C-alpha positions in Angstrom: 36.6 36.3 14.2 35.1 38.4 11.4 31.8 40.2 12.3 28.8 38.0 11.6 25.2 38.8 10.6 22.5 36.1 10.8 19.3 36.5 8.7 16.1 34.5 9.3 13.2 34.6 6.9 9.9 33.8 8.5 6.2 33.4 7.4 3.4 32.3 9.7 5.6 30.3 12.0 6.0 32.5 15.1 6.7 29.6 17.5 9.3 28.0 15.2 10.9 31.4 14.6 11.1 32.3 18.2 12.7 28.9 19.0 15.3 29.3 16.2 16.2 32.8 17.4 16.5 31.7 21.0 18.6 28.7 20.2 20.8 30.8 17.9 21.2 33.5 20.4 22.2 30.9 23.0 25.1 30.0 20.8 26.3 33.4 19.6 25.9 37.1 20.3 26.0 37.9 16.6 23.4 40.3 15.2 20.2 38.6 14.1 17.8 40.1 11.6 14.3 38.5 11.2 12.4 39.3 8.0 8.6 38.8 8.0 7.8 37.7 4.4 4.6 39.4 3.1 3.8 41.5 6.1 2.2 40.5 9.4 2.9 41.6 12.9 6.4 41.4 14.4 7.0 38.6 16.8 7.3 40.1 20.2 9.8 38.8 22.8 12.3 37.9 20.0 15.8 39.2 20.6 16.4 40.3 17.1 16.0 43.2 14.8 12.8 42.7 12.8 11.7 43.9 9.3 8.2 43.6 7.9 8.2 43.2 4.1 5.0 44.7 2.6 4.8 42.5 -0.5 2.8 39.5 -1.6 3.9 36.2 -0.1 4.4 33.0 -2.2 7.0 31.6 -4.5 6.5 34.1 -7.3 7.6 36.9 -5.1 10.2 35.2 -3.0 13.0 36.7 -5.0 11.8 40.1 -3.8 12.1 38.9 -0.2 15.7 37.8 -0.8 16.5 41.1 -2.5 15.5 42.9 0.7 17.6 40.5 2.8 20.6 40.8 0.6 20.4 44.6 0.5 20.2 44.6 4.3 23.4 42.6 4.3 25.0 45.0 1.9 24.3 47.9 4.3 25.7 46.1 7.3 29.4 46.1 8.4 29.4 42.3 8.6 32.1 40.2 6.9 30.3 36.8 7.2 26.7 36.0 6.7 24.4 33.1 7.8 21.0 32.6 6.3 18.4 30.4 8.0 14.8 29.6 7.2 12.4 29.7 10.1 11.6 25.9 9.9 15.0 24.5 10.8 16.3 23.4 14.2 19.9 22.6 15.3 20.8 19.0 15.0 24.1 19.4 16.8 25.6 21.7 19.4 27.1 24.9 18.2 25.9 24.6 14.5 26.8 28.2 13.6 30.4 27.7 14.8 30.7 24.4 13.0 29.2 25.9 9.8 31.6 28.7 9.8 34.6 26.4 10.2 33.8 25.0 6.8 34.3 28.4 5.1 38.1 27.8 5.4 37.7 25.2 2.7 34.9 26.6 0.5 33.1 29.9 -0.4 29.6 28.8 0.5 28.6 26.1 3.0 25.1 24.5 3.1 24.6 23.1 6.7 21.4 21.2 5.9 21.3 17.7 4.4 17.8 16.9 3.1 16.0 14.4 1.0 17.4 15.8 -2.3 20.4 13.6 -1.7 23.7 13.8 -3.4 22.7 14.0 -7.0 22.9 17.0 -9.3 20.6 19.9 -8.4 20.0 22.9 -10.6 23.6 22.8 -12.0 24.7 20.2 -14.6 27.5 18.7 -12.6 27.8 15.7 -10.2 28.6 16.4 -6.6 32.1 15.4 -5.4 32.8 13.8 -2.0 35.4 15.8 -0.1 35.0 13.7 3.1 33.8 16.3 5.5 31.9 18.2 2.7 30.4 17.5 -0.7 31.2 19.9 -3.5 27.6 20.2 -4.8 27.6 23.6 -6.6 24.1 24.3 -5.5 22.6 26.4 -2.7 19.2 26.9 -1.2 17.8 29.2 1.5 20.1 27.8 4.3 23.8 28.6 4.0 26.8 30.7 5.1 29.2 32.7 3.1 31.6 35.7 3.1 30.9 39.2 1.8 32.8 38.4 -1.4 30.1 35.8 -2.4 27.3 38.3 -2.0 29.3 40.9 -4.0 29.6 38.3 -6.8 25.8 38.1 -6.8 25.6 41.9 -6.9 23.6 41.7 -3.7 20.5 40.5 -5.3 18.9 37.3 -6.7 19.8 36.9 -10.4 17.0 37.5 -12.9 14.4 34.7 -12.9 12.7 34.4 -16.3 8.9 34.5 -16.4 8.7 31.1 -18.1 10.3 29.5 -15.0 6.9 29.8 -13.2 4.9 28.1 -16.0 6.8 24.9 -15.7 8.3 24.9 -12.1 6.7 24.9 -8.7 9.8 26.4 -7.0 10.6 30.1 -6.4 13.7 30.0 -8.6 15.7 31.7 -5.9 17.9 28.7 -5.1 18.2 27.6 -8.7 19.3 30.9 -10.2 21.6 31.8 -7.3 23.2 28.4 -7.7 23.7 28.9 -11.4 25.3 32.3 -10.9 27.6 31.0 -8.2 28.7 28.1 -10.3 29.4 30.3 -13.3 31.4 32.6 -11.1 33.7 29.6 -10.2 32.9 29.8 -6.5 33.1 26.6 -4.4 29.6 25.8 -3.0 29.6 22.8 -0.6 27.2 20.9 1.6 28.2 19.4 4.9 28.5 15.6 5.0 26.7 15.4 8.3 23.7 17.7 8.8 24.0 20.5 11.3 20.3 21.4 11.1 17.1 19.4 10.8 14.2 20.5 8.6 11.5 18.8 10.7 8.1 17.6 9.7 5.6 20.4 9.1 3.5 21.8 6.3 5.2 24.0 3.7 4.0 27.6 3.7 5.1 28.1 0.1 4.8 24.8 -1.8 2.1 23.0 0.2 1.0 20.5 -2.5 4.5 20.0 -3.9 6.0 19.2 -0.5 3.2 16.8 0.2 4.2 14.9 -3.0 7.9 15.4 -2.6 9.0 16.1 1.0 12.5 17.5 1.6 
């Protein structure tokens, strides 16, 4: 198997982060990097390499977080990458292994099925049912891909125009990554049956928005 690097972004959820690291470590001995968004103390007793990002938290600065994460991936020797937010938990056994098996059929796989359903999201195309996967063309902060995909992104989040934040509650990271991947002609798919669960908890980034529109 190609070498694997798993990156977890966390903010003010130490117990959830520890649980996710422990469950992931139970399945795989791959390297795990934990990124503390906006500073804070490292989570002790977490079997992972930890980075503290000294930057403002929140959706307007989330692209900076992802730029740190992607640059860390660039500097690694890994061939395959998994990205997990701290607020997901496995819904099946061996979710990482199952996620990676989909990469034989697509360039990017999203292992989380949430309330956004199967309609278009961020790109102007309808998803296509491929039985075990849906060709959706959109990605969010939970996915797996090969090194070639991150090279296509130039190892950073595409430019997010300032006007995005005047009309949109989101960070823009998922939207502009999705648009760049779609324009590159890469196959971005979502699993038909979720491998992770998002759980019921308050959003740390979009508290009011997620109360109105839960994932």
